[in-house]
N, C-alpha and C positions, 0 to 999 in steps of 0.2 A: 488755199487762203481760207481760214474758218468763217463761218456764217456768224454774224454779231446779232446778238439779240439782247433785250433788257427784260429781267425777270423782277416783278415787283410783287412783294409779300410781306407782311408784317411779322411772319413766323421765322425767325433766324434758322431754326431746324430744316424747314422746309427750303428756305433759299439755299442753306449749305448743301444739303442732299441733293437737289435738283441742280444746282451749280456743279457738282462733281460729276453727276449723270450725264448732263448735256456737255460738259467739256470733254468727256470721255467720248462721246459719240462725233466729236468735232466742231462743236459749236464755241464761239467766243462768247462768252456770259458775263455780261455786267448786272449788278443787282441793286436794288433799292427796296428800303423798307417803308417807304411813305410815299404818296402822291408827289409831295414837293420835292423830295429827293429824286424820284423819278423825272419829274420835269426838268431837274437841273441836270440829270445825266444826259437828257435829249438835247437840251441847248448845247452842253458840251461836245457831244457826239452823237447825231442821229444814227438810228439803226433800221433796219428793215423790218424787225419783228418785236413786239412786246407781249409777252405773257404777263396779265397781271390779275392779281386776287380780288375778288369783289368787295370784300370788306378790308378797308385800310383804316389806320387810326385817324387821317384828316380828311379823307374822301372816300368816294365809292370807286370801283373799277371802272363802272359806267361814266362817270363824269371824267375821270382820269383819261379814259379812251378819247373822250371829246377835246380835252385840252390837248392831248399829245397829237391827235390828227391835225390840229391846228398848227402845230410846230413841224410836223413831218407827215404831210398829205397822203403819202404812198405807203406809210408803214401799215403793217398788218397786225392787228390787235386780237390777241386770243384772252378770253375771260375764263378764270379759274372760279369754281363756286362750291361751297358745300350746301348751297341751299337748293331746295326743289323747283323752285320757280323764280326766276329773275326776270324783271321788267327791263327791257333795254331801251324802251322810248326812243328819243332822238339819237341814240349813240347805235341803233341797229345797223346803219350803214358803216359804222367805224369799226365794229365788231365782226371779225370773221367767224368766230366760233366759239361757243360756251362749253367749257370742258368741266365735268363734274368731278370734285375731290371726292375719295383720293384718285388723283390722274396717273393712270397706268403709264409708266415711263416710256415703254415701247410705242404707244400710241401718242404720245406727246412728241416723240423724235420725229415719228412718220408725219404728223400733221405739220411740224416745224420744217422738216425737208420739203414737204408740198409747198410751203409759203415762204420760202426764204430764198 
C-alpha cells in the first residue's frame, strides 16, 4: 500500500512535477495550492506527512504547519523554502525538517521514506 502525503505549493508546475516523481517512487500524493485547500484536504482525509512551501498565497508554511498539527497531531511536516533563513518560531516542534529549494528529488524521497 502506498504511503499517503499532502504536497502544498502555489506553483502548479512544482506540484505537477513533484507529484509525478513521488508517485513513481510509490507514494500516494494529494496536492493543494493554498493553506485553506490543504486544511480542507486534511479534514477530508488525514495523512502521515505534509510537504509544504513556505510562501503560500493565503498563509505561510509555518502557520499552516501549526494549524495542520492541530488537526493531525502525529503528522510529520516538512517545510520547503527558497529563502536563506526562515524563522520557525512556535512551529519549531511541528516542522521536522526545512528543505531548501530547489529540492533534490532523491533527497526528498529518502526523507519521506524515513518519515512515513
